[in-house]
N, C-alpha and C positions, 0 to 999 in steps of 0.2 A: 079578498086579499088578506083579511083578518085571519081566515083559516090557514092561508098559505104561510103567513108569518108565524102563527102558532105552531104549525107543523115544522117549520124551519127551526124554531127554538128548541123543540123537543127532539126532533130527529137528529139535529146536530150533536146532541148528547148520546142518543140511543144508537143511531146508525153509524155515525162517524166514530164514536168511541169503540165500536166493534172492530175497527181496523187501526186503532192507535194504541200507543203504549201509555205508560203512567203519566207522561208529561203532555198529553193532548197533542202529540206529534203524529201526523199521518204515517201509516205503514207504507213503506216504499216497495216498489217492485224489485229494486236492486238491494234487497235486504242484506246480501253478503257484504255490501259496502257499509251498511248501517246497523250491524248487529248490536252495537253499543246502544242504539236507540231502543232496541227491544229488551236487551239484557244489560243492566249496569255492571254485571260482573266482567264484561268484555273490555272495560276501560283499562287501557294500558296492558292488554293481555300479551302483546308480543315484544314489549320492551322498547318500542320506538315512540317517537312523537308524531302524531298524525293530525293533519288539518284537512277537513273535508267540507266541501261546498256542494249543496244539492238543491236543485230546482225541479218542481213537478207541476205539470198543468194537466188537469183531467177534463175529459169530455169536450175536447176541442171542437168548435163548430156548433155546439148545442145552443149556447147563449154567450153573452159578454161576461157573465159573472160566474163561470163554472169554478169548481174548487181548484185552488192553487196554493203551493207551499214553497217556502224558501227557508233554508237553514244553514248555519255555520256550526260545525262540530269540531272540537279538538280533544285529544286525549294523549296521555303520556304515562310513563313509568318512572318512578324514582329508582334509578338503578343502584346496584350494590356498590358500596364504597367502603374501604377500610378506615380505621382510625388514622388520622394524619395530623401532624404538628407543623404549622406554617407560621410565618411572620405576619403580624397584623400591621395596620397602617402606622401605628406608633412604635413599631419595632418589637412589641412584646410577642411572646409565643402564644399561639392560639391553638387549642385542641379542636379539631373538626371531628365530630362524632361519626361513627360508621352508620351506614344504612343497610337494611336487610335486602333491598331490591324487591320487596314484595308489594309495595304500595303503588296503585294506579290511580290517576286522577282524570276527570273528564268534565267538560262543560259544553253546553249547547245553547245557542240563541236561535229563535225561529219566529216566523210569521206565517200564519195559516188563515186562509180566507175561504169561506163556503157561503156564497150568496151574501146576505147581509150580516152573517156571523163572522167576526174576526177574533182570532186568538193570537196574542203575542206573548212570548214567555221565554223562560230560561230554566235550565236544570244544571245541577252540580252533583258530581258523583265521586264517591270514595270506594275503591276496590282493593281487595287484598288477595294476593296470589301465592299459592303454596306449590313449590315444584317438588314432585314426588316421582322418583324412578322414571324419568323420561315421560312424565305426564304432569299436567298442571291443574290444580283445583282452585277455583276462583270464586270469590264472593263479592257482591257489590250492593251498595245502598245509595239511592238517589233522592235528593230533595228538589222540589221544583215549585215554581210559581208562574202563573200566566194571567194575563188580562183577557177577560171575556167581555166583548162589547157588541152592540148592535149598531151598525152604521146608519146614520141619518141619510146619507147619500144613496144607499142601496135598498133601504127599507121604505116601502110606500104603502100607505093605508088608504082605502077608498073613502072612509069618513073619519079622519083623524080626530075631529072634535068630539065624537061620541065613542070612539073605539077605546076600550080599556087598555089595550096594548100600547097606546100612544105615549103613555108615561114612561116607558122603558126604552123607547127609541133614542139612540144617542148616548145611553148610559152604559156604564161598565162596572165590572166587579173583579177583584183579585181573588184567585183560587189557588190555595196551596195544596200540595199533594206529595206523595212519595212512592218509591218503588224499590223492590228487592229482587236480586237475582243470584243464581248459582250456575257455574259452568265447569264441566270436566273435559279436558282436552288432551289428546295424545297426538302422535305424529300425523296420523292419517284420518282422524275423525274427532269430532267433539259433539257434545250434547249439552244443552242449557235449558234451564227452567227459570222463568221470571214471573213475578206477580206485580201488577201495576195498579195504580189508583187505590193504594192501601187505605187512605183516609175516607174514600167514597164521599168526597166533599160535595156540598150543595152549591148550586149556582144561584146566588142571591142577588138578583138584579133590581136596583131601585128600592123604593120603600115597600114595606109589606103590603100596604094598601094598593100599590100600583101593580105589583106582580107577586103573588103569593108563591113561596117556595113549596114545591110539591116533591113527592118521592120520585116522580118521573124526571125531575131535573137534578138528580143525584148521580155523580159519576160512579159507575159500577166497576168493581174489581174485574180485571182481566188476567188470564193465565196464558202464558206463551211457552211453547216448546220449540226449540230450534236445534236442528241436528244436520250433520253432513258427513260424508265419507269420501276420501280422495283415493281413487284407484290409480296406481302407477304401474307402468309396463316396462319390465327390464329390456324387452326386445324393441320397444319404441320409447326411449327415455325422454324424447322431446314432448310427448303427449301425456296428458293427465285428464281423467274424467272424474267429475264430482257431482253425484246426486245430492240434493239437499231438500229440506222441508222446513216450513214454519207453520205452526198450528196455533190458533187463537181461540180460546173458549172463555166466555164470560159467565157471570153468575145466573144469567137467564138461560143458560145452556144454548146460547147462540154460537154456532161453530163456523169458523172460516179457516181455510188452509191453502198453502201453495206447495206445489211439488215441482222442483226445478232440476234440470239436467244441464250442466255446463261442461265444456271442453276447453282445456288450456293447451297452448302451444308455446313451448319454451318459457313458460311463465311470463310471457310478454303480451300474448293475445288470448282473448277468451271470447266465446260465443255460446249461446244456449237458448233454451226454451223453457217456459214455465206455464203451468196450468193452475188456475185458481178455482175454488169451489163455487165462486159466484159467476161461473161460466165465462171467465176471462182467459184469453190466451196472450202470453207475453213473450216477445222476442227481445233478446238482450245481447249485448256485446261490448267489448272494450279493448284497450291496449295500455301497455306500460311503456313510458319513456323515462329512463333513469329512475328518479325517485317519484315520478308523477304518474298518476293513473287517471284514465278517462273512461267513463262508462255511459252507455245510453240504453234505454229500454223503451219499447213501444207496447202499450196495452190495447187490445181490441176485445170488446165484450159482445157476447151473443145473447144478452138478456137485458131487460130493463132499458134505462136511458142510454146505455152504451151503444145500443143498436142504431141510434139516431145521431151519432157523433162521428168525428174523424179519429177517435181513439184518444189515448192519454200518452203524454211524453214525459220522460224523466232524464235529466242530465246530472251526472256527478263528476266532480273533479276532486282528486285527493292527492295529497303530498305526504310522503313519509320520510322522516329524518331520524337518524340515530347512529350510534357506534356499532357497526356490524360485529366487532369483536366481543361485545358484551351482551348481545341479545341472543335469544334462542332461535337459531336460524331455521330450525324445522317448523317454527310457527309462521314463517313468512309464506303466505299463499292467499290468493283470491279464488 
């Protein structure tokens, strides 16, 4: 059991971080809903206020403590406003400064559990968007902090009295980090690059004598590329086809990627299929009702633990609000 806990501590950084972004957030199968998680430059990209709730449960049926994640995400754009003089509360004239409409803001709260390892954290993002000849160039910077802890209820040792890991069970540490991203978008396609875990922070749990910080427990930088292209058909205006990909490479040259093909009908319904380099096949779909979007995906793996489970499930609910007269309408798509 000591070996299992040791592996859990280290692999939660090495393996799980190979599929997460700068804020220790799991990488979701419905990444088209959560591009902001991967690339901070996407915060406020389409000029609207977006609230997103996502829940993911992996390896259902394998055990009671399989990885699961829940998060709440919001992002908005400070839209362009001219100078304006209005009456204040005391009757005096007040000058309201103009805004450029280029600033995007975002925030995420999340809780992630993988066995005895728990991570609860938040991230805050500032993005800057430049509109250039029917295209948009965006930059984003994210700061984050999360609590990393080992649960007493979920971690069990065979001989806790003599096991050196016993001193860190139930303890936690706060881990700061940051991320940076850039994105270029046109009407039918976009491509983005982001760098996560810029600080490569150590996970210092407990006192030095209880658990020595090693290089294996350092968060590694990860590099993400996300791109898509939307095909539209003049003869079939109700249908659109969008291939997309997300690629993740870390400094240990570990590679993972998804290749996805989605179809949209009247921009109200979508369905698709995705293949992952870890031998996972993903089926996904969703619908839009007014300003609300509902998405679901099912992952099934043909390798490793996934073969012995009932798959992984992910549900996303999103709401979009904004003044349609002041946003870039060509940016509205899933």
